[in-house]
C-alpha positions as CSV (number, residue, x, y, z in Angstrom):
1,X,-71.0,15.6,52.4
2,X,-70.4,12.5,54.7
3,X,-71.5,10.3,51.8
4,X,-68.9,11.9,49.5
5,X,-66.3,11.5,52.1
6,X,-67.1,7.8,52.5
7,X,-67.0,7.3,48.8
8,X,-63.7,9.1,48.5
9,X,-62.2,7.0,51.4
10,X,-63.5,3.8,49.8
11,X,-61.8,4.8,46.5
12,X,-58.6,5.6,48.2
13,X,-58.7,2.3,50.0
14,X,-59.3,0.5,46.7
15,X,-56.3,2.3,45.2
16,X,-54.2,1.0,48.1
17,X,-55.0,-2.6,47.2
18,X,-54.4,-2.0,43.5
19,X,-51.1,-0.3,44.2
20,X,-49.6,-3.3,46.0
21,X,-51.0,-5.8,43.4
22,X,-49.5,-3.9,40.4
23,X,-46.2,-3.3,42.3
24,X,-45.9,-7.1,42.6
25,X,-46.9,-7.5,38.9
26,X,-44.1,-5.1,38.0
27,X,-41.6,-7.3,39.9
28,X,-42.9,-10.3,37.9
29,X,-42.3,-8.5,34.7
30,X,-38.9,-7.4,35.8
31,X,-37.9,-11.0,36.6
32,X,-39.4,-12.1,33.2
33,X,-37.1,-9.6,31.5
34,X,-34.1,-11.1,33.4
35,X,-35.3,-14.6,32.5
36,X,-35.3,-13.5,28.8
37,X,-31.9,-11.8,28.9
38,X,-30.2,-14.8,30.6
39,X,-31.9,-17.7,28.9
40,X,-33.4,-16.7,25.5
41,X,-31.8,-18.3,22.5
42,X,-29.5,-16.0,20.6
43,X,-31.8,-15.6,17.6
44,X,-34.4,-14.1,19.8
45,X,-32.0,-11.5,21.3
46,X,-30.6,-10.3,18.0
47,X,-32.0,-7.1,16.5
48,X,-32.8,-8.2,13.0
49,X,-35.7,-8.0,10.6
50,X,-36.5,-11.7,11.3
51,X,-36.7,-11.3,15.1
52,X,-40.3,-12.0,16.1
53,X,-40.9,-8.8,18.1
54,X,-44.6,-9.2,18.1
55,X,-44.4,-12.7,19.5
56,X,-41.9,-11.6,22.2
57,X,-44.2,-8.7,23.2
58,X,-47.2,-11.1,23.3
59,X,-45.2,-13.5,25.5
60,X,-44.4,-10.6,28.0
61,X,-48.1,-9.4,28.0
62,X,-49.4,-12.9,28.6
63,X,-46.8,-13.4,31.3
64,X,-48.0,-10.2,32.9
65,X,-51.5,-11.7,33.0
66,X,-50.2,-14.9,34.5
67,X,-48.3,-12.9,37.2
68,X,-51.4,-10.8,37.9
69,X,-53.4,-14.0,38.3
70,X,-50.9,-15.5,40.7
71,X,-50.8,-12.3,42.8
72,X,-54.6,-12.1,42.9
73,X,-54.6,-15.7,44.3
74,X,-52.0,-14.7,47.0
75,X,-53.9,-11.5,47.8
76,X,-57.2,-13.4,48.1
77,X,-55.5,-15.5,50.8
78,X,-54.5,-12.3,52.5
79,X,-58.1,-11.0,52.1
80,X,-59.4,-14.0,54.0
81,X,-56.9,-14.0,56.8
82,X,-57.4,-10.2,57.3
83,X,-61.0,-11.0,58.3
84,X,-59.9,-12.8,61.4
85,X,-56.4,-11.7,62.3
86,X,-55.2,-8.3,63.6
87,X,-54.2,-5.9,60.9
88,X,-50.5,-6.0,61.6
89,X,-50.4,-9.8,61.5
90,X,-52.3,-10.1,58.3
91,X,-50.1,-7.4,56.6
92,X,-47.0,-9.3,57.7
93,X,-48.4,-12.5,56.2
94,X,-49.0,-10.6,52.9
95,X,-45.5,-9.3,52.9
96,X,-44.1,-12.9,53.5
97,X,-46.3,-14.4,50.8
98,X,-45.1,-11.8,48.2
99,X,-41.5,-12.3,49.3
100,X,-41.8,-16.1,48.9
101,X,-43.3,-15.5,45.5
102,X,-40.4,-13.3,44.4
103,X,-38.0,-16.0,45.7
104,X,-39.9,-18.5,43.4
105,X,-39.3,-16.2,40.4
106,X,-35.6,-16.2,41.1
107,X,-35.1,-19.9,41.6
108,X,-37.2,-20.6,38.5
109,X,-34.4,-19.0,36.4
110,X,-31.8,-21.4,37.8
111,X,-34.3,-24.3,37.5
112,X,-34.8,-23.6,33.8
113,X,-31.0,-23.2,33.2
114,X,-30.6,-26.8,34.4
115,X,-33.8,-28.6,33.3
116,X,-34.7,-26.5,30.2
117,X,-38.2,-26.2,31.7
118,X,-40.1,-24.1,34.2
119,X,-40.6,-25.6,37.6
120,X,-42.0,-29.1,37.1
121,X,-42.7,-32.3,38.9
122,X,-38.9,-33.0,39.2
123,X,-38.7,-30.3,41.8
124,X,-40.0,-32.8,44.3
125,X,-36.7,-34.6,43.9
126,X,-35.3,-32.0,46.3
127,X,-37.2,-33.7,49.1
128,X,-37.0,-37.3,47.7
129,X,-33.3,-37.2,46.7
130,X,-30.3,-36.6,49.0
131,X,-31.5,-33.2,50.1
132,X,-28.2,-32.2,51.8
133,X,-26.2,-33.2,48.6
134,X,-28.6,-31.1,46.5
135,X,-28.1,-28.1,48.9
136,X,-24.3,-28.4,48.5
137,X,-24.7,-28.8,44.7
138,X,-26.7,-25.6,44.5
139,X,-24.2,-23.8,46.8
140,X,-21.3,-24.7,44.5
141,X,-23.0,-24.1,41.1
142,X,-25.4,-21.2,41.7
143,X,-24.9,-17.8,43.3
144,X,-26.9,-18.7,46.5
145,X,-25.7,-15.5,48.2
146,X,-26.9,-13.4,45.4
147,X,-30.3,-15.2,45.3
148,X,-30.8,-14.7,49.0
149,X,-29.7,-11.0,48.7
150,X,-32.2,-10.5,45.8
151,X,-34.9,-12.1,47.8
152,X,-34.1,-9.8,50.7
153,X,-34.3,-6.8,48.4
154,X,-37.7,-7.8,47.1
155,X,-38.9,-8.6,50.6
156,X,-37.8,-5.1,51.8
157,X,-39.5,-3.6,48.7
158,X,-42.8,-5.2,49.5
159,X,-42.4,-4.3,53.2
160,X,-42.0,-0.6,52.3
161,X,-44.8,-0.6,49.7
162,X,-47.3,-2.2,52.1
163,X,-46.2,-0.2,55.1
164,X,-46.6,3.0,53.2
165,X,-49.8,2.0,51.4
166,X,-51.6,0.4,54.4
167,X,-50.6,2.6,57.4
168,X,-52.2,1.9,60.8
169,X,-54.8,4.7,60.9
170,X,-57.4,5.3,63.6
171,X,-60.3,5.6,61.1
172,X,-59.8,2.0,60.1
173,X,-59.3,0.6,63.6
174,X,-58.2,-3.0,63.2
175,X,-59.6,-3.2,59.7
176,X,-57.6,-3.3,56.4
177,X,-60.3,-1.3,54.6
178,X,-64.1,-0.5,54.5
179,X,-66.6,-3.3,53.9
180,X,-67.7,-1.8,50.6
181,X,-64.1,-1.8,49.4
182,X,-63.7,-5.4,50.5
183,X,-66.6,-6.4,48.4
184,X,-65.2,-4.6,45.3
185,X,-61.7,-6.1,46.0
186,X,-63.2,-9.6,46.2
187,X,-64.8,-9.2,42.8
188,X,-61.6,-7.8,41.3
189,X,-59.5,-10.6,42.8
190,X,-61.9,-13.2,41.4
191,X,-61.6,-11.7,37.9
192,X,-57.9,-11.2,38.2
193,X,-57.2,-14.7,39.5
194,X,-59.1,-16.2,36.6
195,X,-57.0,-14.1,34.3
196,X,-59.6,-14.0,31.6
197,X,-63.3,-13.5,30.9
198,X,-63.4,-16.7,28.9
199,X,-65.2,-19.9,30.0
200,X,-62.0,-21.4,31.4
201,X,-59.5,-19.6,33.6
202,X,-56.0,-18.8,32.4
203,X,-53.9,-22.0,32.2
204,X,-50.9,-23.6,30.5
205,X,-53.1,-24.3,27.5
206,X,-53.0,-20.5,26.8
207,X,-49.2,-20.4,26.5
208,X,-49.0,-21.9,23.0
209,X,-48.5,-18.5,21.3
210,X,-45.5,-19.3,19.1
211,X,-43.7,-22.0,17.2
212,X,-40.7,-21.1,19.3
213,X,-40.9,-23.2,22.5
214,X,-38.9,-20.6,24.5
215,X,-41.5,-17.9,24.0
216,X,-44.3,-20.3,25.1
217,X,-42.3,-21.0,28.2
218,X,-41.5,-17.3,28.8
219,X,-45.2,-16.5,28.9
220,X,-45.8,-18.8,31.8
221,X,-45.5,-17.9,35.4
222,X,-43.4,-19.6,38.2
223,X,-46.4,-19.8,40.5
224,X,-48.6,-21.5,37.9
225,X,-45.7,-23.8,37.1
226,X,-45.4,-24.8,40.7
227,X,-49.1,-25.2,41.0
228,X,-49.1,-27.5,37.9
229,X,-46.2,-29.5,39.3
230,X,-48.1,-30.1,42.6
231,X,-51.2,-31.1,40.7
232,X,-49.2,-33.4,38.5
233,X,-47.5,-35.0,41.5
234,X,-50.8,-35.7,43.1
235,X,-52.2,-37.1,39.8
236,X,-49.1,-39.3,39.4
237,X,-49.5,-40.6,42.9
238,X,-53.2,-41.2,42.3
239,X,-52.5,-42.8,38.9
240,X,-50.0,-45.2,40.4
241,X,-52.5,-46.3,43.1
242,X,-55.7,-46.3,41.1
243,X,-55.7,-45.7,37.3
244,X,-53.6,-48.6,36.1
245,X,-55.3,-48.3,32.7
246,X,-54.7,-44.6,32.2
247,X,-52.8,-45.1,29.0
248,X,-55.3,-47.6,27.7
249,X,-58.0,-44.9,28.2
250,X,-55.8,-42.1,26.8
251,X,-55.0,-43.9,23.6
252,X,-58.3,-45.5,22.8
253,X,-57.7,-49.1,23.9
254,X,-59.8,-49.3,27.1
255,X,-61.6,-52.6,27.0
256,X,-59.6,-53.5,23.8
257,X,-56.4,-54.9,25.2
258,X,-56.1,-57.7,22.7
259,X,-56.4,-55.1,19.9
260,X,-53.5,-53.1,21.5
261,X,-51.2,-56.1,21.4
262,X,-52.2,-57.0,17.8
263,X,-51.7,-53.4,16.6
264,X,-48.3,-53.1,18.2
265,X,-46.9,-56.5,17.3
266,X,-48.6,-56.5,13.9
267,X,-50.0,-60.0,14.5
268,X,-53.4,-61.6,15.0
269,X,-54.3,-63.6,18.0
270,X,-55.3,-67.2,17.3
271,X,-58.2,-68.8,19.1
272,X,-57.1,-69.6,22.7
273,X,-53.9,-67.7,22.4
274,X,-53.0,-65.2,25.2
275,X,-52.0,-61.7,24.1
276,X,-49.0,-61.9,26.5
277,X,-47.6,-64.7,24.2
278,X,-46.6,-61.9,21.8
279,X,-43.8,-60.6,24.1
280,X,-42.2,-64.1,24.3
281,X,-39.4,-64.2,21.8
282,X,-36.4,-66.5,21.1
283,X,-32.9,-65.4,20.2
284,X,-32.0,-65.7,16.5
285,X,-28.3,-64.9,16.2
286,X,-27.3,-67.9,18.4
287,X,-23.5,-67.3,18.3
288,X,-21.4,-70.3,19.2
289,X,-19.8,-69.6,22.6
290,X,-16.9,-71.4,24.3
291,X,-18.3,-70.2,27.6
292,X,-21.1,-67.9,28.8
293,X,-19.8,-64.3,28.6
294,X,-20.1,-61.8,31.4
295,X,-22.5,-59.0,30.5
296,X,-22.0,-55.5,31.9
297,X,-24.3,-52.6,31.1
298,X,-22.9,-49.3,32.2
299,X,-25.5,-46.5,32.5
300,X,-23.4,-43.4,32.4
301,X,-24.7,-40.3,34.2
302,X,-25.7,-37.5,31.7
303,X,-23.6,-39.1,29.0
304,X,-25.9,-37.9,26.3
305,X,-25.1,-37.7,22.6
306,X,-25.5,-33.9,22.2
307,X,-22.0,-33.1,23.3
308,X,-20.5,-36.1,21.5
309,X,-21.6,-34.9,18.1
310,X,-19.2,-31.9,18.3
311,X,-16.1,-34.1,18.9
312,X,-13.0,-32.7,17.2
313,X,-9.3,-32.4,18.1
314,X,-9.7,-28.8,19.2
315,X,-12.6,-29.8,21.5
316,X,-11.8,-33.4,22.6
317,X,-14.8,-34.3,24.7
318,X,-14.7,-38.0,24.4
319,X,-10.9,-38.4,25.1
320,X,-9.8,-42.0,25.0
321,X,-13.3,-43.3,24.0
322,X,-12.7,-42.1,20.4
323,X,-10.7,-45.2,19.6
324,X,-13.2,-47.5,21.2
325,X,-16.1,-45.9,19.3
326,X,-14.2,-46.5,16.1
327,X,-13.3,-50.1,16.7
328,X,-16.4,-51.4,18.5
329,X,-20.2,-51.1,17.9
330,X,-21.8,-47.7,18.3
331,X,-25.4,-46.6,17.7
332,X,-26.2,-42.9,18.0
333,X,-29.9,-43.1,17.1
334,X,-31.2,-44.1,20.5
335,X,-33.6,-42.2,22.8
336,X,-33.5,-42.5,26.6
337,X,-36.5,-43.9,28.4
338,X,-36.9,-40.6,30.3
339,X,-35.2,-37.3,31.0
340,X,-34.4,-38.3,34.6
341,X,-32.0,-40.9,36.1
342,X,-34.8,-42.4,38.3
343,X,-37.1,-43.1,35.3
344,X,-34.5,-44.4,32.9
345,X,-32.7,-46.6,35.4
346,X,-35.9,-48.2,36.7
347,X,-37.0,-48.9,33.2
348,X,-33.6,-50.6,32.4
349,X,-33.8,-52.7,35.6
350,X,-37.3,-53.8,34.7
351,X,-36.8,-54.2,30.9
352,X,-39.8,-52.0,30.0
353,X,-40.2,-48.4,28.7
354,X,-41.7,-45.5,30.6
355,X,-45.4,-44.8,30.0
356,X,-46.3,-41.1,29.6
357,X,-49.2,-41.2,32.0
358,X,-47.5,-42.8,35.0
359,X,-45.1,-42.1,37.7
360,X,-41.6,-43.7,37.5
361,X,-41.5,-47.4,38.2
362,X,-39.9,-46.9,41.6
363,X,-42.6,-44.3,42.5
364,X,-45.8,-46.2,41.6
365,X,-47.7,-49.3,42.5
366,X,-45.1,-51.5,40.7
367,X,-42.3,-50.8,43.1
368,X,-42.9,-54.2,44.6
369,X,-44.0,-56.0,41.4
370,X,-41.5,-58.4,39.8
371,X,-41.7,-58.5,36.0
372,X,-41.0,-61.3,33.5
373,X,-39.2,-58.8,31.3
374,X,-36.6,-58.2,34.0
375,X,-33.1,-58.9,32.6
376,X,-32.0,-60.2,36.0
377,X,-34.6,-63.0,35.8
378,X,-33.8,-63.9,32.3
379,X,-30.1,-64.1,32.9
380,X,-30.5,-65.9,36.3
381,X,-32.5,-68.6,34.5
382,X,-29.4,-69.2,32.4
383,X,-27.1,-69.6,35.4
384,X,-25.9,-66.0,35.8
385,X,-25.2,-64.2,39.1
386,X,-26.9,-60.7,38.8
387,X,-25.7,-57.4,40.2
388,X,-27.1,-54.0,40.5
389,X,-24.2,-51.6,41.2
390,X,-24.8,-47.9,42.0
391,X,-21.9,-45.5,42.4
392,X,-23.6,-43.8,45.4
393,X,-26.1,-44.8,48.0
394,X,-28.2,-47.7,46.3
395,X,-31.1,-46.8,48.6
396,X,-31.5,-43.6,46.5
397,X,-35.2,-43.4,45.3
398,X,-35.7,-47.0,46.5
399,X,-33.5,-48.3,43.7
400,X,-32.2,-51.1,45.9
401,X,-35.7,-52.3,46.7
402,X,-36.7,-52.2,43.1
403,X,-33.6,-54.1,41.9
404,X,-34.2,-56.8,44.4
405,X,-37.8,-57.0,43.4
406,X,-36.7,-57.5,39.8
407,X,-34.6,-60.4,40.8
408,X,-31.1,-59.0,41.1
409,X,-29.1,-61.2,43.4
410,X,-26.8,-58.5,44.8
411,X,-27.2,-54.8,45.2
412,X,-23.9,-52.9,45.8
413,X,-23.1,-49.2,46.4
414,X,-20.4,-46.8,47.4
415,X,-19.5,-48.5,50.6
416,X,-19.0,-51.9,48.8
417,X,-16.9,-50.2,46.2
418,X,-14.6,-48.6,48.7
419,X,-14.4,-51.7,50.8
420,X,-13.4,-53.9,47.9
421,X,-10.8,-51.5,46.6
422,X,-9.2,-51.0,50.0
423,X,-9.2,-54.8,50.6
424,X,-7.3,-55.2,47.3
425,X,-4.7,-52.7,48.3
426,X,-5.9,-50.1,45.8
427,X,-6.1,-46.4,46.5
428,X,-9.5,-44.8,46.1
429,X,-10.1,-41.5,44.4
430,X,-12.3,-40.2,47.2
431,X,-15.9,-39.2,47.1
432,X,-18.1,-36.4,45.7
433,X,-21.5,-35.3,46.9
434,X,-23.3,-38.1,45.2
435,X,-21.0,-41.0,45.8
436,X,-17.7,-42.5,44.5
437,X,-15.9,-41.5,41.4
438,X,-16.4,-43.4,38.2
439,X,-12.9,-44.7,38.1
440,X,-13.4,-46.5,41.4
441,X,-16.7,-48.0,40.2
442,X,-14.9,-49.4,37.1
443,X,-12.1,-50.9,39.3
444,X,-14.7,-52.5,41.4
445,X,-16.3,-54.1,38.4
446,X,-13.0,-55.3,37.2
447,X,-12.1,-56.9,40.5
448,X,-15.5,-58.5,40.8
449,X,-15.2,-60.1,37.3
450,X,-11.7,-61.4,38.1
451,X,-13.1,-63.1,41.3
452,X,-16.2,-64.5,39.5
453,X,-16.6,-68.3,39.4
454,X,-19.8,-68.1,37.3
455,X,-21.0,-65.7,34.5
456,X,-22.0,-62.3,35.8
457,X,-24.7,-59.8,34.7
458,X,-24.0,-56.3,36.0
459,X,-26.2,-53.2,35.6
460,X,-24.1,-50.3,36.8
461,X,-25.1,-46.6,37.3
462,X,-22.3,-44.0,37.6
463,X,-22.7,-40.7,39.5
464,X,-19.7,-38.5,38.8
465,X,-21.1,-36.5,35.8
466,X,-23.7,-34.8,37.9
467,X,-23.9,-31.4,39.6
468,X,-21.8,-30.1,41.3
469,X,-19.4,-31.5,38.7
470,X,-16.4,-32.3,40.9
471,X,-13.3,-34.1,39.8
472,X,-11.0,-36.2,42.0
473,X,-7.8,-34.5,43.0
474,X,-5.8,-37.0,40.9
475,X,-7.8,-36.3,37.7
476,X,-6.5,-34.3,34.8
477,X,-8.7,-31.2,34.3
478,X,-8.5,-30.8,30.5
479,X,-10.2,-27.4,30.7
480,X,-11.8,-27.6,27.2
481,X,-11.7,-24.4,25.3
482,X,-15.3,-23.2,25.0
483,X,-14.3,-21.0,22.0
484,X,-13.9,-24.2,20.0
485,X,-17.5,-25.4,20.9
486,X,-19.7,-24.7,17.8
487,X,-22.7,-23.7,19.8
488,X,-21.0,-21.6,22.4
489,X,-23.5,-18.8,21.9
490,X,-26.3,-21.2,22.9
491,X,-24.8,-22.3,26.2
492,X,-26.8,-21.1,29.2
493,X,-24.0,-20.6,31.7
494,X,-20.4,-20.6,30.4
495,X,-18.8,-21.2,33.8
496,X,-21.2,-24.1,34.5
497,X,-20.7,-25.4,31.0
498,X,-17.0,-25.5,31.4
499,X,-17.4,-27.6,34.6
500,X,-19.9,-29.9,32.8
501,X,-17.6,-30.5,29.9
502,X,-14.6,-31.2,32.1
503,X,-16.6,-33.8,34.1
504,X,-18.0,-35.3,30.9
505,X,-14.5,-35.7,29.7
506,X,-13.4,-37.2,33.0
507,X,-16.2,-39.8,32.8
508,X,-15.4,-40.7,29.2
509,X,-11.7,-41.1,30.1
510,X,-12.5,-43.2,33.1
511,X,-14.6,-45.5,30.9
512,X,-11.9,-45.6,28.3
513,X,-9.2,-46.6,30.8
514,X,-11.5,-49.3,32.1
515,X,-12.0,-50.7,28.5
516,X,-8.2,-50.5,27.9
517,X,-7.6,-52.6,31.0
518,X,-10.3,-55.1,30.0
519,X,-9.0,-55.4,26.5
520,X,-5.5,-55.9,27.7
521,X,-6.6,-58.7,30.0
522,X,-7.0,-61.6,27.6
523,X,-8.8,-63.8,30.2
524,X,-11.5,-61.1,30.8
525,X,-11.6,-59.7,27.3
526,X,-12.4,-63.1,25.8
527,X,-15.5,-63.6,27.9
528,X,-16.9,-60.1,28.6
529,X,-19.5,-58.0,26.8
530,X,-19.3,-54.4,27.9
531,X,-22.2,-52.1,26.9
532,X,-22.7,-48.5,27.7
533,X,-25.4,-45.9,27.4
534,X,-26.6,-42.8,29.2
535,X,-29.5,-42.3,31.6
536,X,-30.5,-39.1,29.8
537,X,-29.1,-36.3,27.7
538,X,-26.4,-33.8,28.5
539,X,-28.3,-30.8,29.8
540,X,-26.2,-27.9,28.6
541,X,-28.3,-25.6,26.5
542,X,-31.9,-24.6,25.5
543,X,-32.9,-27.1,22.8
544,X,-35.0,-25.6,19.9
545,X,-38.3,-27.0,18.7
546,X,-36.5,-28.9,15.9
547,X,-34.1,-30.6,18.4
548,X,-36.6,-32.8,20.1
549,X,-34.6,-35.9,19.1
550,X,-31.3,-34.5,20.3
551,X,-32.9,-33.5,23.6
552,X,-33.2,-37.2,24.5
553,X,-30.4,-38.7,22.3
554,X,-28.0,-41.1,24.0
555,X,-25.3,-43.4,22.6
556,X,-25.4,-47.2,22.8
557,X,-21.9,-48.7,22.7
558,X,-20.9,-52.4,22.8
559,X,-17.5,-54.0,23.1
560,X,-17.6,-57.7,22.1
561,X,-15.1,-60.5,22.5
562,X,-13.6,-61.4,19.2
563,X,-15.3,-64.8,19.3
564,X,-18.7,-63.2,19.2
565,X,-17.9,-60.2,16.9
566,X,-16.4,-62.4,14.2
567,X,-19.7,-64.3,13.9
568,X,-21.6,-61.1,13.1
569,X,-22.1,-60.4,9.4
570,X,-21.5,-57.0,7.8
571,X,-25.3,-56.7,7.3
572,X,-26.0,-57.3,11.0
573,X,-23.3,-54.8,12.0
574,X,-24.9,-52.2,9.6
575,X,-28.3,-53.0,11.0
576,X,-27.0,-52.2,14.5
577,X,-25.7,-48.8,13.4
578,X,-28.7,-47.8,11.3
579,X,-31.5,-48.8,13.6
580,X,-33.5,-46.2,15.4
581,X,-33.9,-47.4,18.9
582,X,-34.9,-46.7,22.5
583,X,-33.7,-48.0,25.9
584,X,-36.2,-50.8,25.6
585,X,-34.2,-52.3,22.7
586,X,-31.0,-52.6,24.7
587,X,-31.8,-55.9,26.4
588,X,-33.1,-57.8,23.3
589,X,-29.8,-56.8,21.6
590,X,-27.7,-58.1,24.4
591,X,-29.7,-61.3,24.7
592,X,-29.0,-62.0,21.1
593,X,-25.2,-61.8,21.7
594,X,-25.0,-63.7,25.0
595,X,-27.9,-66.1,25.3
596,X,-28.1,-68.5,22.4
597,X,-31.4,-70.4,21.9
598,X,-33.0,-68.7,24.8
599,X,-36.6,-67.6,25.2
600,X,-37.1,-64.1,26.8
601,X,-39.9,-61.6,27.2
602,X,-39.7,-58.0,25.9
603,X,-41.5,-55.2,24.1
604,X,-38.3,-54.2,22.4
605,X,-36.4,-55.5,19.4
606,X,-32.9,-56.5,18.6
607,X,-30.8,-53.9,16.8
608,X,-29.3,-56.6,14.6
609,X,-32.7,-57.0,12.8
610,X,-33.5,-55.2,9.6
611,X,-33.8,-51.5,10.6
612,X,-36.7,-50.8,8.2
613,X,-39.6,-49.7,10.3
614,X,-37.4,-49.2,13.4
615,X,-38.3,-46.3,15.6
616,X,-37.1,-44.4,18.6
617,X,-39.3,-42.8,21.3
618,X,-39.0,-41.1,24.6
619,X,-41.3,-40.3,27.6
620,X,-42.3,-37.0,26.0
621,X,-44.6,-38.9,23.5
622,X,-42.2,-38.1,20.6
623,X,-41.5,-40.9,18.2
624,X,-38.9,-40.8,15.4
625,X,-38.0,-42.7,12.3
626,X,-35.2,-41.8,9.8
627,X,-37.2,-39.2,7.8
628,X,-40.4,-38.7,9.8
629,X,-41.6,-38.4,13.4
630,X,-44.8,-37.7,15.4
631,X,-45.8,-36.2,18.6
632,X,-48.7,-38.3,20.0
633,X,-51.1,-36.3,22.1
634,X,-54.0,-38.7,22.6
635,X,-56.4,-41.0,20.8
636,X,-56.6,-39.9,17.2
637,X,-54.5,-36.8,17.8
638,X,-50.9,-36.4,16.8
639,X,-48.6,-33.9,15.1
640,X,-46.3,-34.8,12.2
641,X,-42.6,-34.1,12.2
642,X,-40.3,-34.0,9.2
643,X,-36.5,-34.6,9.3
644,X,-34.8,-31.5,7.8
645,X,-31.2,-32.5,8.6
646,X,-30.1,-35.6,10.5
647,X,-31.7,-35.7,13.9
648,X,-33.5,-32.4,13.5
649,X,-37.3,-32.7,13.1
650,X,-39.5,-29.7,12.2
651,X,-43.2,-29.6,12.6
652,X,-45.1,-30.0,9.3
653,X,-48.7,-29.9,8.4
654,X,-48.2,-32.6,5.8
655,X,-49.4,-35.9,7.2
656,X,-48.2,-39.1,5.6
657,X,-49.7,-42.6,6.0
658,X,-46.5,-43.7,7.8
659,X,-47.1,-40.9,10.4
660,X,-50.5,-42.3,11.2
661,X,-49.2,-45.8,11.4
662,X,-46.3,-44.7,13.7
663,X,-48.6,-42.8,16.0
664,X,-50.9,-45.8,16.3
665,X,-48.1,-48.2,17.0
666,X,-46.9,-45.9,19.9
667,X,-50.5,-45.8,21.3
668,X,-50.8,-49.6,21.0
669,X,-47.4,-50.0,22.9
670,X,-48.5,-47.8,25.7
671,X,-51.8,-49.5,26.0
672,X,-50.1,-52.9,25.9
673,X,-47.8,-51.9,28.7
674,X,-50.7,-50.9,31.0
675,X,-52.2,-54.4,30.4
676,X,-49.0,-56.3,30.9
677,X,-48.0,-54.4,34.1
678,X,-51.4,-54.8,35.6
679,X,-51.5,-58.5,34.8
680,X,-48.0,-58.9,36.3
681,X,-49.3,-57.4,39.6
682,X,-52.4,-59.4,39.9
683,X,-51.0,-62.7,38.6
684,X,-47.3,-62.7,39.5
């Protein structure tokens, strides 16, 4: 009888553990349903014959397994601490762990709405950026009160469930359960944490269950996403310190660095020639210049091409820039170096693209390595004074240090902007959470150019078009009508989208006003090249699996003095417009316009060259040409993409010879970059 009683008690104790675990899994499923309702593309929420119900169900079931796995990991930690801590303490730790987990589920929804991805390595920017500014941004753009209240509700729920399930009873003393139950629970937790009986535990490789990226994302868990982000951050830190040749290894060029350069540049090394000679080029256009022109590259925050493509009178997103786009040079087939300001800006300052297996340039071993591809060094050699201007705190993410390392003479930020404007008797527009407004940055540039006694190079980063999307009091809020936006049904958050569109319009108008003033000032207009691009896309919706190009598309605009523009042929102007390009191609293009008969170093190409064979790529290993594209996974592995309509590329099983060649050229470029950067560090 005693044995039966003991067995019954053990089973009851086991049920207690399982009750809490499955209650938490239910919360995970509930939040996944909320995630789906708020963020799923419209075609997945419609009740039609073509809706992939089986794939949706599979995503939810796999998500349940991921949640169960995460909960088992948390419960295992509780299992351990309950061996050494009093019962009440260990139970409180379990409640706290599950409450934190539920908070993670909630914030992951907001994270996806902004980054179009589950929690990833960018989350560490919360600690590496201006943390207070980020907190204020979240407070203004997200229902922080609602998030905290929901977290409290879940915390209270877990408190009541655990309190009722694990009462403090005399027969257990200070124990959570019987020893026999503990052993069974340990085995179940081990199985549950693995999530599968297969050789490898449940992981992100198991989430590829559909051709629809959202469903693959839906099936993942917030806890696993955070764990992956932590591991990736550690790997990136280790990679930056140790594995300088990670891309050479990944793409099959380890020990074959000469071959990488030959494959990328499509040349053969001659006896005694250095592979690094291939990056040394000489300008070909060589326009006749009465004087060296100022060169200004404006990197506009979040000024991606996605929104610009829907420009129309009823939804006037570009404002005054429309006339400048029509009369000056504009390329809309460019990919940003990365999807983050830090990555793209550091690449532009250094004159190199981002490698897929590496931290950003300001976050790896090359923070203190000056590069021969740096535009500052190339322009300084031609007598230019070089500026890096940041519309906020230039110490953000060590950008000031990196700019100085790359040879920029002067680094200026929000304090310098305000000081110069006040000194000139001009009124400032005030500040937002990330710095000064774009209009003040442009006035600062104009004043600096007027005062210049030698040619100037300026690389400028604006900050206004960034959460929390605030406008200066003096700005006109155009309040664009979202009903006129063709993809309104795809927007994640209509209120937030309205703020984003308004700020986008403000930045475009501020740029347009600056260009108007420059063009109306004959002295400056005749000797100033003004170029503009974006650091990354305009995050406003969930991009589909055929919109990988648009996800990183940015415009590249150039205004030229008449003296230079009149020397360009119609063929060269057409080449500029038709070329597929990346951020790495910006500087070679500007060198051609401003530095006649000059030798420079680059991995990019001028957009005035024949566009045949030109390609665009981003940090996501996606490479595009006009009709084809590839996703390059590793050595010998890639997926083909086919252009269905302009700038939409669908996966295809048909592999063409040009796909193979394009993938290999990308691999060769990434391997060559490893070699060049390492050589620059050891032999500056």
